[in-house]
MARZA-284049 format. One line per 5 residues: their letters; for each residue x negated, y negated, z negated of C-alpha. Coordinates in pm, 1 decimal, padded with zeros to 6 digits. Example, Ala and Ser with C-alpha at 12.3 -4.5 7.8 and 13.67 -1.06 7.14 Angstrom:
AS	-01230.0/00450.0/-00780.0 | -01367.0/00106.0/-00714.0
***
This chain:
VAWLA	03094.3/-01622.9/-08873.3 | 03189.9/-01681.7/-09236.8 | 03426.2/-01381.5/-09235.0 | 03155.0/-01166.3/-09076.0 | 02905.5/-01269.9/-09345.3
AFTCI	03156.3/-01197.4/-09621.4 | 03234.7/-00857.1/-09469.4 | 02860.8/-00775.8/-09446.9 | 02806.8/-00862.8/-09814.7 | 03102.4/-00651.0/-09928.5
VAATV	02995.0/-00350.5/-09720.0 | 02632.4/-00375.9/-09839.0 | 02735.3/-00401.3/-10204.5 | 02973.7/-00108.5/-10172.1 | 02724.0/00117.8/-09992.1
FALRE	02447.9/00046.5/-10247.7 | 02682.6/00090.8/-10546.6 | 02818.4/00423.7/-10420.2 | 02474.2/00558.3/-10339.7 | 02300.4/00443.7/-10660.3
GSWTQ	02602.4/00491.0/-10886.2 | 02581.9/00140.4/-11027.7 | 02836.3/-00124.4/-10941.0 | 02631.7/-00381.0/-11134.6 | 02335.6/-00326.4/-10905.2
GLLVG	02569.4/-00326.3/-10605.6 | 02709.7/-00662.7/-10716.5 | 02355.8/-00801.4/-10741.0 | 02281.7/-00683.2/-10386.2 | 02602.0/-00840.2/-10253.0
LTLAM	02545.6/-01167.1/-10439.7 | 02181.4/-01191.3/-10326.7 | 02282.0/-01121.4/-09967.9 | 02555.0/-01386.5/-09980.6 | 02312.3/-01647.6/-10115.3
SLIPE	02067.0/-01553.6/-09839.8 | 02322.2/-01580.7/-09560.9 | 02475.4/-01916.0/-09658.1 | 02285.6/-02195.7/-09475.4 | 02369.3/-02463.7/-09732.6
EFAVV	02051.1/-02653.2/-09646.2 | 02183.3/-02783.5/-09312.6 | 02383.9/-03067.8/-09466.5 | 02099.9/-03151.1/-09705.4 | 01842.3/-03168.3/-09427.2
WSVML	02058.1/-03393.0/-09206.7 | 02150.6/-03633.7/-09486.0 | 01806.5/-03658.9/-09645.4 | 01615.1/-03703.0/-09320.2 | 01845.7/-03977.3/-09193.5
ALGSW	01843.9/-04148.8/-09533.9 | 01464.8/-04143.1/-09555.0 | 01444.8/-04251.1/-09190.8 | 01661.9/-04550.8/-09276.7 | 01432.5/-04631.0/-09567.5
RLARS	01123.4/-04616.2/-09348.1 | 01287.0/-04839.9/-09087.8 | 01382.8/-05092.1/-09354.7 | 01012.9/-05122.9/-09434.7 | 00963.2/-05208.9/-09064.1
NVLTR	01231.0/-05483.3/-09080.8 | 01510.2/-05275.0/-08926.8 | 01821.6/-05238.1/-09141.8 | 02034.1/-04933.3/-09063.0 | 02409.6/-04976.9/-09097.1
QPQAI	02496.1/-04647.0/-08926.4 | 02226.0/-04382.4/-08992.4 | 02327.0/-04169.5/-08693.6 | 02215.7/-04457.9/-08470.9 | 01853.4/-04380.0/-08562.0
EALGT	01875.9/-04035.6/-08405.8 | 02062.5/-04180.2/-08105.1 | 01776.3/-04425.5/-08038.9 | 01574.7/-04134.3/-07904.0 | 01810.7/-04112.1/-07605.0
TTVLC	01795.9/-04484.7/-07519.8 | 01709.4/-04555.6/-07156.4 | 01774.5/-04932.3/-07146.0 | 01703.6/-05204.7/-07401.6 | 01905.8/-05519.9/-07331.4
VDKTG	01743.4/-05802.0/-07527.1 | 01787.2/-06174.4/-07565.8 | 01495.1/-06404.3/-07489.3 | 01512.8/-06669.9/-07756.8 | 01399.4/-06544.0/-08096.0
TLTHN	01358.8/-06182.6/-07982.3 | 01095.7/-06203.7/-07709.3 | 00993.4/-06553.5/-07819.2 | 00931.2/-06703.9/-08163.4 | 01233.7/-06938.4/-08151.2
RMALA	00998.3/-07213.0/-08265.2 | 01116.4/-07488.5/-08033.8 | 00874.3/-07776.6/-07979.3 | 00959.3/-08071.6/-07755.6 | 00673.5/-08063.8/-07505.5
MLHDG	00784.4/-08286.3/-07213.9 | 01005.9/-08589.5/-07156.4 | 01131.8/-08738.9/-06829.4 | 01350.9/-09049.0/-06805.3 | 01424.2/-09024.0/-06433.7
STECR	01116.6/-09213.7/-06322.5 | 00832.5/-09130.7/-06561.0 | 00711.5/-08807.5/-06711.7 | 00552.2/-08788.1/-07055.7 | 00375.3/-08506.3/-07236.2
VDTAG	00460.0/-08510.7/-07605.0 | 00145.8/-08507.8/-07820.5 | 00056.1/-08589.6/-08175.9 | 00057.4/-08961.5/-08097.2 | 00425.0/-08948.0/-08004.4
PAAGF	00596.0/-09044.2/-07676.3 | 00578.6/-09391.0/-07526.3 | 00830.2/-09649.4/-07635.4 | 00988.1/-09642.3/-07288.0 | 01156.3/-09311.2/-07376.1
RPLLL	01353.6/-09461.9/-07663.4 | 01692.6/-09451.7/-07475.4 | 01639.6/-09083.2/-07390.7 | 01554.7/-08991.3/-07750.7 | 01844.3/-09195.6/-07891.0
GALRA	02086.0/-09023.6/-07652.4 | 01944.7/-08683.5/-07751.1 | 01987.9/-08769.8/-08119.8 | 02350.0/-08871.6/-08066.7 | 02419.2/-08539.4/-07893.0
SSAGG	02246.6/-08337.6/-08167.4 | 02392.0/-08211.5/-08492.9 | 02310.5/-08435.9/-08784.3 | 02105.2/-08230.2/-09030.9 | 02172.0/-07910.0/-08832.4
VEPMD	01948.9/-07603.4/-08830.2 | 01950.8/-07551.9/-08452.0 | 01579.5/-07536.8/-08352.8 | 01612.3/-07768.2/-08051.5 | 01798.4/-08030.9/-08253.3
QAVRT	01523.7/-08016.6/-08515.2 | 01258.2/-08056.9/-08245.4 | 01441.9/-08363.2/-08106.1 | 01464.6/-08517.5/-08451.5 | 01093.4/-08453.2/-08521.5
TAQAA	00985.2/-08611.6/-08191.9 | 01218.0/-08909.6/-08237.0 | 01076.4/-08979.0/-08580.9 | 00721.5/-08959.9/-08443.4 | 00822.0/-09216.6/-08177.9
GVGEV	00965.5/-09449.9/-08440.4 | 01323.8/-09401.2/-08329.1 | 01441.0/-09258.0/-08661.6 | 01807.3/-09168.5/-08688.0 | 02121.5/-09287.1/-08510.4
DPSWT	02220.3/-09645.3/-08599.9 | 02432.0/-09606.8/-08916.6 | 02673.7/-09867.9/-08784.0 | 02782.0/-09623.9/-08513.7 | 03079.1/-09414.1/-08619.4
PGPRR	03070.3/-09045.7/-08515.8 | 03377.4/-08911.8/-08343.0 | 03494.8/-08568.7/-08227.9 | 03236.0/-08311.6/-08119.7 | 03261.2/-08023.2/-07872.3
GIRDG	03015.1/-07735.8/-07863.7 | 02906.5/-07514.2/-07578.4 | 03193.6/-07334.4/-07406.2 | 03217.8/-07076.9/-07128.8 | 03169.7/-07263.5/-06801.6
APYVV	03052.1/-07576.9/-06986.1 | 02698.4/-07512.5/-07120.0 | 02655.2/-07849.4/-07287.9 | 02735.8/-08030.7/-07611.0 | 02964.7/-08335.3/-07614.8
HWWRA	02961.0/-08586.9/-07901.1 | 03178.1/-08900.3/-07908.9 | 03073.9/-09221.0/-08087.4 | 03222.9/-09560.9/-08151.0 | 02983.9/-09859.5/-08146.8
PGVSA	03065.9/-10166.0/-08358.9 | 03252.7/-10437.7/-08171.7 | 03312.0/-10218.5/-07862.4 | 03658.7/-10089.5/-07782.0 | 03544.9/-09813.2/-07548.5
RTVAV	03393.0/-09496.4/-07691.5 | 03043.3/-09378.2/-07605.2 | 02990.6/-09011.2/-07527.7 | 02651.5/-08836.1/-07548.9 | 02606.9/-08509.7/-07359.1
KGAAE	02314.8/-08264.4/-07388.8 | 02285.0/-07920.1/-07230.2 | 02184.2/-07707.8/-06932.7 | 02012.3/-07934.5/-06681.0 | 02206.7/-07828.2/-06372.8
AVLAL	02542.7/-07854.8/-06552.0 | 02479.8/-08195.3/-06709.4 | 02325.1/-08347.4/-06395.9 | 02631.8/-08233.7/-06201.9 | 02835.0/-08467.5/-06423.2
CEAEP	02604.4/-08763.6/-06353.7 | 02597.5/-09038.3/-06098.9 | 02280.3/-09239.2/-06018.6 | 02053.3/-09337.3/-05732.5 | 01985.1/-09042.2/-05500.6
DRMRL	01608.2/-09065.7/-05550.8 | 01647.8/-09061.4/-05928.6 | 01880.4/-08759.6/-05917.0 | 01650.2/-08577.2/-05678.1 | 01351.2/-08638.6/-05901.7
LHETA	01539.0/-08511.0/-06207.8 | 01644.2/-08192.1/-06027.0 | 01291.2/-08129.9/-05898.2 | 01140.0/-08191.6/-06240.2 | 01388.7/-07954.1/-06407.1
DRWSA	01298.0/-07679.4/-06159.0 | 00924.0/-07741.7/-06200.9 | 00940.2/-07727.0/-06579.4 | 01157.7/-07417.2/-06573.0 | 00911.3/-07242.9/-06341.9
VGLRV	00639.2/-07269.7/-06606.9 | 00863.0/-07134.8/-06883.1 | 00996.3/-07452.1/-07044.4 | 01355.1/-07460.3/-07162.6 | 01500.8/-07769.0/-06995.0
LAVAQ	01793.1/-07974.2/-07122.8 | 01937.7/-08284.5/-06962.8 | 02075.1/-08578.8/-07162.2 | 02343.4/-08813.9/-07030.0 | 02567.5/-09086.3/-07162.0
GRAET	02895.5/-09248.3/-07061.8 | 03187.8/-09456.4/-07182.1 | 03561.3/-09396.3/-07186.5 | 03859.0/-09539.1/-07369.8 | 03956.2/-09203.3/-07518.6
SGDDA	03821.6/-08851.6/-07526.0 | 03995.0/-08562.1/-07355.6 | 04169.8/-08273.8/-07527.4 | 03949.8/-08100.4/-07785.0 | 03677.2/-08367.1/-07737.8
ALPDG	03638.2/-08273.2/-07370.5 | 03519.1/-08521.8/-07109.8 | 03805.2/-08708.9/-06941.6 | 03875.2/-08614.9/-06582.1 | 03678.8/-08825.5/-06336.8
LRLAP	03428.8/-08958.2/-06590.2 | 03083.2/-08993.2/-06439.4 | 02784.4/-09009.8/-06672.5 | 02455.1/-09193.4/-06650.9 | 02152.9/-08963.3/-06674.8
LGLLG	01911.9/-09055.9/-06952.5 | 01652.4/-08791.0/-06865.8 | 01521.8/-08444.0/-06937.6 | 01383.7/-08265.4/-07243.2 | 01136.4/-07979.8/-07194.7
FMDPL	01104.2/-07740.0/-07490.3 | 00824.2/-07490.0/-07539.1 | 00914.4/-07163.2/-07712.1 | 00603.1/-06941.0/-07717.0 | 00622.7/-06572.2/-07637.8
REEVP	00560.2/-06340.3/-07931.3 | 00206.2/-06204.8/-07909.2 | 00314.1/-05843.1/-07959.8 | 00585.2/-05845.5/-07690.2 | 00374.0/-05757.4/-07379.3
GAIEE	00226.0/-05455.0/-07558.3 | 00568.8/-05344.0/-07682.2 | 00718.5/-05372.6/-07333.5 | 00429.2/-05174.7/-07186.7 | 00492.7/-04908.5/-07452.3
CRRAG	00858.2/-04896.5/-07347.2 | 00756.6/-04857.6/-06983.6 | 00534.2/-04558.5/-07069.1 | 00822.3/-04411.8/-07268.8 | 01062.1/-04435.8/-06974.5
VRVVM	01272.1/-04708.1/-07139.6 | 01366.7/-05003.4/-06920.9 | 01377.9/-05348.8/-07081.5 | 01633.1/-05597.7/-06947.4 | 01637.2/-05962.6/-07051.8
ITGDA	01979.1/-06127.1/-07092.7 | 01960.0/-06498.9/-07163.9 | 02151.2/-06821.6/-07137.8 | 01843.8/-07001.8/-07004.6 | 01791.7/-07113.8/-06646.7
ALTAR	01684.4/-06855.5/-06391.8 | 01341.8/-07013.5/-06336.2 | 01269.8/-07026.1/-06709.3 | 01382.7/-06666.2/-06754.5 | 01171.7/-06550.2/-06458.5
SIARQ	00862.1/-06722.3/-06601.1 | 00907.0/-06564.0/-06946.4 | 00972.4/-06225.2/-06783.1 | 00639.5/-06252.0/-06598.6 | 00457.1/-06346.8/-06918.1
AGLVD	00618.0/-06060.0/-07109.0 | 00537.3/-05807.5/-06836.6 | 00895.6/-05701.9/-06768.1 | 00790.8/-05612.1/-06413.5 | 00481.8/-05410.0/-06337.6
GGQPQ	00359.6/-05640.4/-06061.3 | 00570.9/-05852.9/-05828.1 | 00853.2/-06090.2/-05913.7 | 01134.4/-05989.7/-06151.0 | 01479.1/-05955.8/-05996.3
VLTGS	01708.4/-06222.0/-06146.1 | 02088.3/-06233.0/-06142.2 | 02261.4/-06546.4/-06269.3 | 02589.9/-06570.5/-06452.2 | 02751.7/-06756.2/-06161.3
ELAVM	02650.2/-06478.7/-05920.9 | 02773.4/-06216.6/-06164.4 | 03109.7/-06394.3/-06198.4 | 03195.1/-06347.0/-05829.6 | 03095.4/-05977.6/-05828.8
DDEAL	03348.2/-05703.8/-05878.3 | 03263.1/-05411.5/-06107.1 | 03158.4/-05187.3/-05819.7 | 02911.5/-05443.0/-05682.2 | 02767.2/-05496.0/-06029.2
RRCVR	02721.7/-05120.5/-06077.0 | 02529.1/-05097.7/-05750.4 | 02278.9/-05370.0/-05838.4 | 02251.4/-05351.6/-06216.0 | 01964.2/-05101.8/-06217.8
AVQVF	01751.7/-05322.5/-05990.9 | 01787.1/-05635.7/-06204.6 | 01536.0/-05709.3/-06479.9 | 01666.2/-06053.5/-06582.8 | 02018.4/-06187.9/-06627.1
ARVDP	02007.5/-06569.0/-06659.6 | 02271.0/-06829.6/-06750.5 | 02486.9/-06544.2/-06881.8 | 02767.4/-06618.7/-07124.2 | 02854.5/-06371.0/-07403.7
TQKLR	03163.3/-06236.6/-07227.7 | 02951.3/-06127.7/-06930.5 | 02726.3/-05919.7/-07156.3 | 03009.3/-05671.0/-07198.0 | 03032.9/-05622.8/-06820.9
IVRAL	02656.7/-05566.7/-06798.7 | 02664.0/-05304.0/-07076.4 | 02953.9/-05115.9/-06917.9 | 02793.9/-05125.8/-06573.4 | 02472.9/-04974.1/-06712.2
QQQGD	02667.3/-04705.2/-06898.6 | 02861.7/-04616.6/-06583.3 | 02525.7/-04560.3/-06415.2 | 02443.5/-04301.1/-06681.7 | 02218.6/-04517.5/-06899.6
IVAMT	02212.1/-04512.6/-07280.0 | 02214.9/-04879.0/-07376.2 | 02079.6/-05053.9/-07685.9 | 02202.6/-05413.9/-07693.4 | 02089.6/-05708.8/-07905.3
GDGVN	02315.6/-05999.8/-07997.1 | 02361.9/-06268.0/-08258.0 | 02682.5/-06461.6/-08190.6 | 03048.5/-06405.3/-08265.8 | 03117.8/-06362.2/-07894.2
DAPAL	02848.6/-06092.6/-07871.8 | 03050.8/-05856.3/-08093.2 | 03242.1/-05682.5/-07808.7 | 02917.8/-05605.6/-07622.3 | 02749.0/-05484.8/-07943.1
KAADI	03045.5/-05258.8/-08013.7 | 03054.3/-05123.0/-07658.9 | 02680.6/-05049.6/-07644.2 | 02558.9/-04706.3/-07748.1 | 02343.2/-04877.0/-08011.9
GVAMG	02433.1/-05232.9/-08109.2 | 02149.6/-05434.2/-08263.0 | 02225.6/-05760.6/-08443.8 | 01978.9/-06032.2/-08538.9 | 01915.8/-06068.6/-08911.2
RRGTD	01789.5/-06426.9/-08928.3 | 02012.8/-06603.1/-08678.9 | 02290.6/-06347.6/-08638.4 | 02647.5/-06408.7/-08750.2 | 02832.8/-06186.8/-08995.5
VAREA	03064.7/-06076.0/-08714.5 | 02768.0/-05959.4/-08503.4 | 02618.5/-05768.2/-08795.2 | 02947.7/-05593.0/-08867.3 | 02976.7/-05482.9/-08504.3
ASLVL	02616.7/-05355.9/-08484.7 | 02459.4/-05025.6/-08585.3 | 02118.3/-05177.4/-08662.7 | 02003.6/-05520.5/-08779.8 | 01659.9/-05662.3/-08693.6
LDDNF	01565.0/-05845.8/-09011.7 | 01282.9/-06034.9/-08838.5 | 01457.3/-06072.3/-08496.9 | 01144.0/-05918.2/-08343.3 | 01148.9/-05707.8/-08027.3
ASLVE	00850.2/-05504.5/-08150.0 | 01059.9/-05390.6/-08448.6 | 01322.8/-05258.4/-08206.8 | 01056.5/-05060.7/-08018.7 | 00940.2/-04919.3/-08352.5
AVRAG	01299.1/-04810.5/-08417.3 | 01301.7/-04624.9/-08083.9 | 00982.2/-04446.7/-08185.4 | 01139.4/-04357.8/-08521.9 | 01449.1/-04220.9/-08348.6
RRIFT	01238.0/-03990.5/-08135.4 | 01032.9/-03879.6/-08435.7 | 01340.2/-03801.6/-08645.3 | 01504.3/-03595.7/-08369.3 | 01184.4/-03396.3/-08315.7
NLRKA	01147.6/-03331.3/-08688.0 | 01515.2/-03239.0/-08725.5 | 01471.8/-02981.9/-08450.8 | 01162.3/-02841.8/-08625.9 | 01343.7/-02830.4/-08960.4
LGYLF	01644.2/-02645.4/-08821.2 | 01418.6/-02393.3/-08647.0 | 01229.2/-02331.9/-08968.8 | 01552.8/-02307.0/-09166.3 | 01693.2/-02045.5/-08929.4
AVHVP	01368.6/-01846.5/-08924.9 | 01310.1/-01845.5/-09299.3 | 01647.3/-01687.3/-09373.6 | 01567.7/-01384.1/-09154.2 | 01311.3/-01221.6/-09389.0
IVGVA	01518.2/-01311.2/-09697.6 | 01828.3/-01141.6/-09555.2 | 01616.6/-00851.1/-09435.6 | 01459.9/-00792.5/-09778.4 | 01804.1/-00812.9/-09938.6
LIPVV	01915.4/-00531.3/-09704.6 | 01609.5/-00305.6/-09755.6 | 01757.5/-00129.7/-10063.5 | 02083.4/-00071.0/-09873.6 | 01908.8/00083.8/-09572.6
MGGPV	01602.3/00251.0/-09726.7 | 01708.2/00298.2/-10086.4 | 01502.6/00208.6/-10389.9 | 01530.4/-00078.9/-10636.0 | 01685.4/-00417.8/-10571.6
LLLPL	01392.7/-00621.3/-10437.2 | 01548.0/-00967.9/-10446.1 | 01755.2/-01089.6/-10737.0 | 01978.6/-01399.7/-10720.8 | 01722.0/-01578.4/-10938.0
HVVLL	01454.3/-01505.2/-10676.9 | 01670.5/-01661.0/-10406.2 | 01710.4/-01970.7/-10623.0 | 01331.2/-01991.5/-10655.6 | 01295.4/-01960.2/-10279.7
ELLID	01553.8/-02236.1/-10230.0 | 01335.2/-02464.1/-10441.7 | 01070.2/-02413.4/-10173.9 | 01298.7/-02418.2/-09869.0 | 01497.0/-02734.6/-09951.2
PACSL	01201.7/-02971.6/-09999.3 | 01024.7/-02806.0/-09706.4 | 01319.4/-02876.0/-09475.7 | 01393.6/-03228.6/-09592.7 | 01078.1/-03386.9/-09733.4
VFEAE	00796.2/-03207.7/-09550.1 | 00946.9/-03232.5/-09203.5 | 01067.2/-03588.0/-09264.1 | 00709.6/-03688.7/-09347.9 | 00577.0/-03543.5/-09022.8
PAPDD	00428.4/-03822.0/-08808.0 | 00546.7/-03880.0/-08453.8 | 00369.6/-03663.0/-08196.1 | 00093.6/-03835.8/-08002.4 | 00304.1/-03821.7/-07686.8
SMTVP	00631.3/-03937.8/-07845.8 | 00623.7/-04267.7/-07653.4 | 00478.9/-04131.8/-07330.4 | 00762.9/-03895.7/-07239.7 | 01102.7/-03990.6/-07094.4
PRRRD	01403.6/-04020.2/-07326.3 | 01583.2/-03694.3/-07390.2 | 01918.1/-03636.6/-07223.7 | 02236.5/-03726.3/-07408.0 | 02355.8/-03364.1/-07384.1
DALFS	02026.0/-03221.8/-07510.3 | 02128.1/-02993.8/-07798.7 | 01964.2/-03037.8/-08135.0 | 01936.9/-02659.9/-08174.7 | 01979.3/-02465.2/-07852.2
LASAA	02022.0/-02093.2/-07797.9 | 01659.0/-02068.6/-07685.0 | 01546.5/-02242.6/-08004.7 | 01754.8/-02001.2/-08211.2 | 01603.6/-01701.6/-08031.2
RAFAM	01250.6/-01834.8/-08086.5 | 01320.4/-01899.6/-08455.0 | 01473.2/-01553.3/-08498.1 | 01165.0/-01395.8/-08340.1 | 00933.9/-01580.6/-08579.8
GALVF	01150.6/-01482.6/-08875.5 | 01154.8/-01120.7/-08759.0 | 00775.1/-01125.7/-08735.6 | 00752.4/-01240.0/-09097.3 | 01004.2/-00973.9/-09198.8
AGVVA	00788.7/-00711.1/-09028.5 | 00497.5/-00825.4/-09244.6 | 00713.2/-00800.7/-09559.1 | 00818.3/-00447.0/-09462.3 | 00453.6/-00350.8/-09407.0
VQWAC	00364.2/-00478.8/-09756.1 | 00654.2/-00282.5/-09906.1 | 00546.6/00034.0/-09727.8 | 00188.2/-00004.7/-09853.0 | 00300.6/-00070.1/-10211.0
RSLGA	00535.6/00227.3/-10213.8 | 00256.7/00445.1/-10076.0 | 00042.3/00336.9/-10372.0 | 00318.2/00426.5/-10617.1 | 00403.8/00072.0/-10730.2
THEEL	00666.0/00021.7/-10999.9 | 00998.5/-00148.9/-10937.2 | 00868.4/-00474.0/-11087.2 | 00555.8/-00459.7/-10869.4 | 00768.5/-00398.1/-10559.5
RMASL	00972.4/-00708.3/-10642.8 | 00655.4/-00909.4/-10689.1 | 00521.6/-00782.7/-10357.8 | 00841.8/-00872.7/-10175.7 | 00865.1/-01217.8/-10337.6
GSIVL	00498.0/-01294.9/-10276.2 | 00504.4/-01181.8/-09914.2 | 00821.5/-01385.3/-09848.6 | 00662.2/-01696.5/-10001.5 | 00346.5/-01647.8/-09796.1
GNLLL	00551.7/-01591.2/-09480.3 | 00756.5/-01899.6/-09567.4 | 00443.1/-02114.2/-09581.9 | 00312.7/-01965.9/-09255.6 | 00646.4/-02044.6/-09089.2
LLWFR	00624.9/-02396.8/-09223.6 | 00280.7/-02438.0/-09069.0 | 00393.8/-02293.0/-08737.0 | 00702.9/-02509.1/-08702.0 | 00510.3/-02818.2/-08806.0
GAGTR	00260.2/-02746.3/-08531.9 | -00004.6/-02863.0/-08777.6 | -00320.4/-02997.2/-08616.1 | -00667.3/-03019.6/-08764.2 | -00710.3/-03395.3/-08760.0
VAHTN	-00716.7/-03558.9/-09100.8 | -00517.9/-03854.6/-08970.1 | -00223.5/-03624.1/-08909.0 | -00235.1/-03444.2/-09242.6 | 00105.9/-03420.6/-09407.7
KVFHM	00047.4/-03505.3/-09773.6 | 00395.4/-03385.8/-09874.0 | 00322.1/-03039.1/-09734.1 | -00002.2/-03010.3/-09926.5 | 00161.2/-03131.0/-10248.2
LLIGV	00435.3/-02871.2/-10194.3 | 00170.4/-02605.0/-10137.9 | -00004.0/-02695.8/-10462.3 | 00331.7/-02686.2/-10643.7 | 00405.2/-02337.7/-10505.8
CVVWA	00063.6/-02217.1/-10623.5 | 00126.3/-02354.8/-10972.0 | 00465.0/-02178.4/-10996.8 | 00314.4/-01853.6/-10867.4 | 00037.0/-01878.5/-11124.9
LLTAV	00296.6/-01915.5/-11401.1 | 00488.1/-01609.8/-11275.3 | 00186.3/-01382.9/-11237.9 | -00084.3/-01508.7/-11474.6 | 00106.3/-01618.5/-11786.3
PGVGT	00214.1/-01314.3/-11993.8 | 00587.2/-01284.4/-12047.0 | 00699.5/-01531.1/-11779.4 | 00729.0/-01268.0/-11505.5 | 00956.8/-01055.2/-11724.7
LFGLP	01222.1/-01327.3/-11716.2 | 01236.6/-01287.8/-11336.1 | 01224.9/-00907.2/-11315.7 | 00851.1/-00909.8/-11236.8 | 00555.8/-00754.8/-11423.7
GTFSP	00506.3/-00928.4/-11757.6 | 00128.0/-00893.2/-11762.3 | -00150.6/-01054.1/-11561.5 | -00149.5/-00937.5/-11200.9 | -00420.0/-00950.5/-10934.2
WALWI	-00152.0/-01114.2/-10716.7 | -00232.4/-01435.3/-10907.4 | -00576.2/-01455.9/-10748.3 | -00458.0/-01528.8/-10394.8 | -00345.0/-01877.9/-10495.2
VLPAG	-00706.8/-01997.5/-10521.9 | -00754.4/-02020.9/-10146.0 | -00438.1/-02214.7/-10044.8 | -00453.5/-02439.7/-10352.0 | -00816.7/-02522.8/-10285.6
WATWR	-00749.6/-02588.5/-09917.1 | -00453.6/-02818.1/-09993.1 | -00653.5/-03009.2/-10253.9 | -00942.2/-03053.9/-10010.9 | -00710.6/-03190.8/-09741.1
LLAVS	-00549.1/-03436.3/-09982.6 | -00890.7/-03560.1/-10095.5 | -01004.0/-03589.9/-09733.6 | -00699.6/-03802.1/-09647.6 | -00759.2/-04022.0/-09953.5
RHHGA	-01120.2/-04079.4/-09849.7 | -01013.1/-04152.1/-09491.7 | -00755.3/-04412.8/-09598.9 | -00996.5/-04560.6/-09851.3 | -01258.5/-04607.0/-09579.7
DTRHN	-00999.3/-04772.8/-09353.4 | -00896.2/-05007.4/-09634.2 | -01254.9/-05112.1/-09702.4 | -01318.7/-05160.4/-09330.4 | -01008.5/-05376.4/-09285.3
AWTPP	-01084.7/-05578.0/-09597.6 | -01441.5/-05659.9/-09487.6 | -01485.4/-05975.6/-09286.0 | -01808.8/-06080.8/-09119.8 | -01983.7/-06383.6/-09266.8
***
């Protein structure tokens, strides 16, 4: 294509020079044609629109680490999200206590003194001064009950965090005057209770209570205690050690208020939301119902233990029917992502831990948490949610669709607008006469085209139906052959108008300078009409593009300088005296000013309405 363009410029320059007897004029024709044919705006449009899109997303609490991920969000068919902190507030409050015989609702008065052993055991299993929300909730409730902190005479020993297959925390202690060590264990109710030994009725009641609390959306942890002479390797529990159950802790983590609406918006947009959590299946199912993950009926839940015994083929067959994955460890997230991708889905995946990095890297769009995410997770992700909010992720999907739509409009406009410029550059070669476009004219036109492509189209709002249509296909071309044909037809239509103006001016005996002014003015007018057509501009004030109207006013000001100020036009090969062509700017300039004022009044009225509060 480049060689063909170069050949065309050389042939056009040679033909014009031989016919007119001026190689200087032939060089101007060839240079103008070359500047018209080179689509240097493509790289500018792509870079500027993605950069400004990243800036807009940052204002919505989404940090873009890889700008191309914004455009890719428009193809997303599945959002895999964590529950805690993303769908919920991650504001853990200890709501219920159960010591194996009695249940207590935690209120402002604090729990009864009979729950002191349970709270002490929970404190021993918690991180001292840690920032983990559940540990903070335990400490707050213990202080309200008068328990305070762990006895300072107890010496802390080795500590073991949650591991794959062992969803509980182990903390060893040494009490004064006791040779054996005391171990405090806190974690997933079913896993901790499986390590315990007590009366059958007590164990049955604890299991039933854990299930009942989980069914109403509480996050349930069990607390147990035991003694052993020494700890196992890496602070593990010694083989054969049976613990004594101290009771259950029920934490309330409220659902974010905006989540049900955001999930409903995803459903209308054809994007499926899948919850992946380490919580119990009953808790996850309750939160899924509250969030509206399923449009009626019960959500389909698959647990980590069930997933572990599935081969990849079985997981692929069922993954599209599952809305909730519960008790999933980070390594299983990678299998879920790959299974969805093998089914043809485009997956956006959220994660916050070090072990989430492989799944974030494997997902089509990895999304890390900004507040509670690790540095490793952020490095592996394409986007970072600064507020850990699911609604911000949905806003990013909307932005991705908007940017792709506007990129497609910009490229169509860019292709179309070069057609009349190239055509006018060739008119002297084909029809004879003076050079109508000089290189300086092309530079002036570029000052209109570049901001039109990048700034005007970037400022276009999302279409009203942007989140009510299915995601576009992965192989959907940004600029297809049909789009190119449509753009060429629009450009050819504008070129036909330019030719008609030239014919009329030549019939009236216009001078060379007047012919140049006519060609430049008609190209600018056609350029603005193309801009309006590709924008698909509506009539509603709420959808007015302020950047377009400011650009229109700027074009009118420049045209007034060229045609109304004596001497300025001469510098550009145009008439140096006042021309009636200057009068046409009154209408578009007035219209653009009126629209800008209308938008300002509209926003001012909204601001006053939002600021007013009833007495």
